[in-house]
C-alpha positions in Angstrom: 21.0 -8.4 4.1 18.6 -5.5 3.6 19.7 -2.0 4.7 18.3 -0.2 7.7 16.2 -3.2 9.0 14.9 -3.8 12.5 13.5 -7.4 12.8 10.1 -7.7 14.4 7.3 -10.2 14.8 6.8 -12.0 11.5 3.6 -12.1 9.5 2.0 -15.5 9.9 3.6 -18.4 8.0 6.5 -16.4 6.6 9.7 -18.2 5.7 13.0 -17.7 7.5 14.9 -17.7 4.2 15.1 -14.5 2.3 16.7 -16.0 -0.7 13.9 -18.4 -1.5 11.1 -15.9 -1.1 9.3 -14.3 -4.1 7.7 -11.6 -1.9 9.3 -9.6 0.8 7.2 -7.8 3.5 8.6 -4.6 4.9 7.2 -2.3 7.5 7.5 1.5 7.3 6.5 2.7 10.8 6.3 6.4 10.0 3.6 9.0 10.7 5.6 12.2 10.8 3.4 14.2 8.4 0.0 12.9 9.6 -2.4 15.9 9.7 -5.3 14.6 11.8 -4.9 11.5 14.0 -1.3 10.1 14.5 -0.6 6.5 15.2 0.0 4.8 11.9 3.7 4.1 12.8 2.2 1.2 14.9 0.4 -0.2 11.9 2.9 -2.7 10.5 3.4 -4.4 13.9 -0.4 -4.6 14.5 -1.1 -6.1 11.1 1.5 -8.8 11.8 0.1 -9.4 15.3 -3.5 -9.9 14.2 -2.5 -12.0 11.2 -2.3 -15.0 13.5 -6.1 -14.8 14.0 -6.7 -15.5 10.4 -6.4 -18.8 8.5 -3.5 -19.3 6.1 -6.0 -20.7 3.6 -8.0 -18.3 1.3 -11.5 -19.7 0.5 -11.8 -17.0 -2.2 -8.7 -18.2 -4.1 -8.5 -21.8 -3.0 -4.8 -21.2 -2.1 -2.9 -21.6 1.1 0.1 -19.6 2.5 1.8 -22.8 3.4 2.4 -23.4 -0.3 4.0 -19.9 -1.0 7.4 -18.4 -0.4 7.4 -15.0 1.3 9.7 -13.4 3.8 9.0 -10.8 6.5 12.1 -8.7 6.7 10.8 -6.5 9.6 10.6 -2.8 9.8 12.8 -0.2 8.2 14.6 1.6 11.1 13.6 5.3 10.8 15.1 8.3 12.6 12.1 9.9 14.3 11.1 13.2 12.9 13.5 13.2 9.9 11.3 12.9 6.9 14.0 13.0 4.1 16.3 10.5 5.7 13.4 8.2 6.5 12.2 8.3 2.9 15.7 7.6 1.7 16.0 4.5 4.0 12.7 3.1 2.8 13.7 3.6 -0.8 17.0 1.9 -0.3 15.4 -1.1 1.4 12.7 -1.4 -1.4 15.3 -0.9 -4.1 17.4 -3.8 -2.7 14.3 -6.1 -2.8 13.5 -5.1 -6.4 17.1 -5.6 -7.4 17.0 -9.1 -5.9 14.1 -10.0 -8.3 11.5 -10.0 -5.5 8.2 -8.2 -5.1 8.2 -5.7 -2.1 5.0 -5.6 -0.1 5.3 -2.5 2.1 3.1 -2.0 5.2 2.7 1.6 6.5 2.7 3.9 8.2 1.3 7.1 6.7 0.8 7.3 2.9 4.0 9.3 2.3 6.0 6.0 2.8 4.8 4.9 -0.6 6.7 7.7 -2.4 10.2 6.3 -2.3 8.9 2.8 -3.1 7.1 4.1 -6.1 10.3 6.0 -7.2 12.4 2.8 -6.9 9.9 0.8 -8.9 9.7 3.5 -11.6 13.5 3.5 -11.9 13.5 -0.2 -12.7 10.3 -0.6 -14.7 9.8 1.6 -17.7 6.2 2.8 -18.3 5.1 1.9 -14.7 1.4 2.2 -13.9 0.2 3.4 -10.5 -3.1 2.1 -9.2 -4.2 4.2 -6.2 -7.0 3.1 -3.9 -7.9 5.8 -1.4 -10.6 8.0 0.1 -8.4 11.1 -0.6 -7.0 12.5 -3.8 -3.5 13.1 -2.2 -2.9 15.5 -5.1 -2.0 18.8 -3.3 1.0 20.7 -4.5 1.8 21.2 -0.8 0.2 20.9 2.6 0.8 23.7 5.0 3.8 24.6 3.0 5.3 21.1 2.9 5.7 19.5 -0.5 6.4 16.1 1.1 3.3 15.0 3.0 0.7 12.3 3.2 -1.6 14.8 1.4 0.8 15.3 -1.5 2.1 11.8 -2.1 0.3 11.1 -5.4 1.2 14.5 -6.8 4.8 13.8 -6.1 4.6 10.3 -7.5 3.5 11.8 -10.8 7.1 13.1 -11.2 8.2 9.4 -11.4 5.4 7.6 -13.3 3.8 10.4 -15.3 0.4 11.9 -14.7 -1.4 9.8 -17.3 -0.1 6.6 -15.8 -2.0 7.2 -12.5 -5.4 5.5 -12.0 -7.3 6.5 -8.8 -10.3 4.6 -7.3 -12.6 5.3 -4.4 -11.7 8.9 -4.1 -14.3 11.0 -2.3 -12.3 13.8 -0.5 -10.0 16.5 -1.5 -9.8 20.2 -2.4 -11.4 21.7 -5.5 -8.0 22.2 -6.9 -7.1 18.6 -6.5 -10.2 17.4 -8.5 -9.5 20.0 -11.2 -5.9 18.7 -11.4 -7.2 15.1 -11.6 -9.7 15.8 -14.4 -6.9 17.4 -16.4 -4.1 15.0 -15.6 -4.9 11.6 -14.0 -7.5 8.9 -14.4 -9.7 9.4 -11.3 -12.9 7.5 -10.7 -14.7 9.6 -8.0 -16.4 7.5 -5.4 -16.2 4.4 -7.7 -14.3 1.2 -7.3 -15.2 -2.1 -8.8 -17.0 -1.1 -12.0 -14.3 1.2 -13.4 -11.5 -1.2 -12.2 -13.1 -3.9 -14.2 -12.8 -1.7 -17.3 -9.2 -0.5 -16.6 -7.6 -3.9 -15.8 -7.8 -5.3 -19.3 -6.2 -2.2 -20.7 -3.2 -2.5 -18.4 -2.3 -6.2 -19.0 1.4 -6.7 -19.7 2.5 -3.4 -18.2 4.3 -3.2 -14.8 1.9 -2.0 -12.1 2.5 -0.6 -8.6 -0.5 -0.9 -6.3 -0.9 1.6 -3.4 -3.8 0.9 -1.1 -4.8 3.3 1.7 -7.1 1.5 4.1 -9.3 4.5 4.4 -10.7 3.8 0.9 -12.9 1.4 3.0 -15.8 3.0 4.9 -14.9 3.7 8.5 -17.9 1.5 9.5 -15.7 -1.4 8.4 -12.2 0.2 9.0 -12.3 2.9 11.7 -8.7 2.5 12.7 -7.1 5.0 10.4 -5.8 8.6 10.7 -8.2 10.4 8.4 -11.5 8.4 8.2 -13.9 9.5 5.5 -17.5 8.3 5.6 -19.1 6.9 2.4 -16.5 4.4 1.3 -16.6 0.8 0.0 -17.1 -2.3 2.1 -14.5 -4.8 3.2 -15.8 -7.3 0.7 -15.5 -4.7 -2.1 -11.8 -4.0 -1.4 -11.0 -7.7 -1.2 -12.7 -8.2 -4.6 -10.7 -5.3 -6.0 -7.4 -6.9 -5.0 -8.6 -10.2 -6.6 -9.4 -8.3 -9.8 -5.7 -7.5 -10.2 -4.7 -11.1 -10.7 -4.1 -10.7 -14.5 -1.8 -7.7 -14.0 2.0 -7.6 -13.8 2.1 -6.2 -10.2 5.8 -5.5 -9.4 5.2 -3.8 -6.0 2.3 -3.4 -3.5 1.8 -1.3 -0.4 -0.9 -1.0 2.2 -0.9 2.1 4.4 -2.6 4.2 7.1 -3.7 1.5 9.6 -3.7 3.3 13.0 -4.2 0.7 15.8 -5.0 3.3 18.5 -8.4 4.0 16.8 -9.1 0.3 16.1 -10.5 -1.0 19.4 -12.0 -4.1 17.8 -8.9 -4.7 15.7 -11.2 -5.0 12.6 -9.1 -2.6 10.6 -5.9 -4.4 11.2 -7.6 -7.7 10.5 -8.9 -6.4 7.2 -5.4 -5.2 6.4 -3.8 -8.6 7.3 -6.4 -10.4 5.1 -5.6 -8.1 2.2 -1.9 -8.8 2.7 -2.7 -12.6 2.7 -4.7 -12.2 -0.5 -1.9 -10.2 -2.1 0.7 -12.8 -1.2 -1.4 -15.6 -2.7 -2.3 -13.5 -5.7 1.2 -12.3 -6.7 3.6 -14.7 -5.0 5.2 -17.9 -6.3 4.6 -21.4 -4.9 7.3 -23.4 -3.1 
């Protein structure tokens, strides 16, 4: 059905029928360019595993997963160490989901896995907007000589969506050059989340939106299980509220990346990620 797929444990409550689903979950178990602490390739499976510890009902939205159609396709099968081929396969899987009229919800994996998904969405949606939630700017031209890296993903994404269509929230780490680039080219809200988001959302209504959420936007006190933790971030409650604020937008694709279970002894990072996936399904999916 979908190319390059390896079936895994399903996210809680997912349907067995791809055709009837409005949202398709895909795992991208890749951490080949991780620069500090590896392990995010295990993120998608851990998010699925801990999801069963949550309720299917969201008290915030007064909605229940039992009423929604979503399908967990499994993980994209990736050749270890081959970055270009891995990105190609992720793009082909996401492209098929988009062509089938469904919303892809990609679970990483390092942040570079977002790039082919953003490219595929941009090919199908003119004037695509990229909403980027992260601790890091990810705007380097290259990292240690590599232009395709988790540290360059948003800089590369600008080639597909245009610099002025990028909105960045929660950013609190990067090189001087990255922040100069952001001031001149993107819409970056340094170390800010909810207040600027509340101003941006009304301006973007009606336009297609891609949401990329790096779990390290959240303070490591709440989400320690990530490859490059950066103190000083938002709370778990803040990022849940941020996702809820997107309800009026035309979100065409969503990804959540950088959960690294090996540094998540209490599983609270994966649990937060699973909760955000649940809220995204209820927010952007269709009822049965």
